[in-house]
Steps between C-alpha positions, in 0.01 A plus 500: 500500500636848425197600295263372769693693764474820297126464449437424867711797605325731258159416646617570855712812448404789725684826439543798731527777238653806670388827340673776698296771331142624462302216341335492257617824344531645152875498449786262425579265790151464653352442154758231424445327837124502444520342155767250607291392800183462293671289236667283765155454655365379166776239505377362835753682716349620830620862509483714815601864446633673811494874445442855625156626613485749210336410170335645191130419506474543121715194427309173533683178575391142466385325819729212405771679703473567874610835638634551852557864599723625782222725627145604417442550127517868399405670173771766528709689248746259341861608537809373320837489677571615857218638717477551874273205581708252302744393773213425736318307228813293437532410868137389515539323165778284645285388794204439268716289269616275784141468622366401157779247442416325826122517462483395135811279509642650181783313329700791362546878536506704178609856584478813282668836566797541730276542803337171405843335488584624851164385637548167322845447653362555851206269430736237358703513824192442718312252280767317299315555173712544185512855364492623140595862434345645182754768402393774257771757571794587722502725803805678357276607212177557691591687820659805329191536279280618789495871582467440874829310523798737494790533444467278193859377511454372856187303417660363186777360722250366755306336217814330372570359846144366525526340154816319602358356822129413510404340162754218545330407830190378313471134402435601141494823298282571199658781296286714271765532226821319397698815586360504853573128538865550399539797734361310799734208428792745505371626836509151652178318408575134422452453124328167572238683707397771260295494180386760252120501490347825373180672603204408282193646336133404503442513125121479528493834684605683183225368275268797439223570249425806285223614734743527791742699286230745387387543860853588611545751218174667592562501875841667476420707188784347296499623140525225240728698270773531764819294508485370854799428722413333830664431835329294769613454860608694806640854485792436733827671412687184401245431224650778285184705444707819481704344217181400320348849525818664375515249215139571409564875479766416240266256317224762488721733300540232232154339506219751562230231542686327783319463833639358826280308743642446849272240658608497863437242768541549877573865425624742765344845465840669531641291215214581267520873579876499436467340156199713404702813579784360295272468194387859551858627510575312177179638345358155418230482772210480252661200328564294815207316655541397864248235604461244780302220334351195665709190442233352271534803268872455435473237220273725293732798553795295377304390194449857380865598547738518205797460733551401865810626683721375782698813600673331792874507434607178676341203675660176613155341501217503249278810492148357517371774271733378225351151506151653503583712197619197306198293601273780379685498165646848540802621308743584782786746538726438799844584628722196458584503872137424593441236230839327491335158539332550159805621308526181292132481403469816284148550636560843655656814351794555735682830546841548657602693808280716720450812291154630410623591151565131428157407633339770285680377189375146566142622541516714184643209302215267598226759457621552145545130422171307501656187352750477787223558754299210359808280505565581867137436596510149359844417637417637845187291541686192378774554759241511779316190378821296474690610810292710740168320536414434867394150404856415392666694782294343779598149389864598556418644842316183601808294409700707750232450767516124445879496515518695826222299664669173399836620633343600833306178566 
């Protein structure tokens, strides 16, 4: 009877997936929501994504998922973090969520981002649908990282208050890392209503051929005799790009053939100008390549890199770029604070603290140690295949859907 119930539920599950962000977009959370939704769709889950009007036209998504926008679709500049239209989008998102739940008769709400949690709590009140909060960070960590929010100490305190109140109001919490799970339990989330389920990776996306690699080298004029260090992602302050650039200036003194590629996504012009000026001041401008590649070009760029770097000092959740690096079989250098969830796997070269000298030493060590790089490439890919495949992760998510639906019927 139990097995039959689970199968019947699985066929009828309709999910209101709340993406309180531009969608789709070429950075962490929207990318993870897109891949999660597509894989859930392949498993016969009827996924309805409720999201902002803004999207990146260069990122295709499978028609297996249905998108409901809180306004007319707009191909505008993608922004990360606070921006002036966001509050209004969140208000409209809440109304749209309630509307979709009633029209489609969804069984469960699956909310991402803190704004998604707040919209989900309101929708839960008006519709009675169970709510899952997919937590990837804390507000105590995130709010002070944005330049617009000052003084930092005040927003750190506000973030801590938010963390202690709203997550525990959800019917279930999915935590991105064990550390985040333990923290949320300390802040009041019932340990029976929280589970560690990490973000995943679409492994097939990182399968590239030699022709694609040659094309990328030619397009961006990347010399084959260079030792390439790469960073991919946004150029927001909390990502630690300033630490990376300072570390590279130190690396360049030791390894003359070193070259740094900063492959930005959703890049603000002011951020790029700031970091370009920084490379000029450090007299390394000719050895740092700033590019804004299409998403489809990223796998080939990672394939030509000797080392990929996560310069972010801390993260309670999983940096999406780190999983991408491992899936692409890159040898990775990261601060321990951003890759703490991998500390027992020995698949990433971890450096202590937050000092650019330590990061530089880690990069120099790997550039000079081909055997260790090859070891990390193999171990990294194996970690992804065993623990971070969307196919495995989505089965765990579906079990939570079934549990909540059963408890609410």
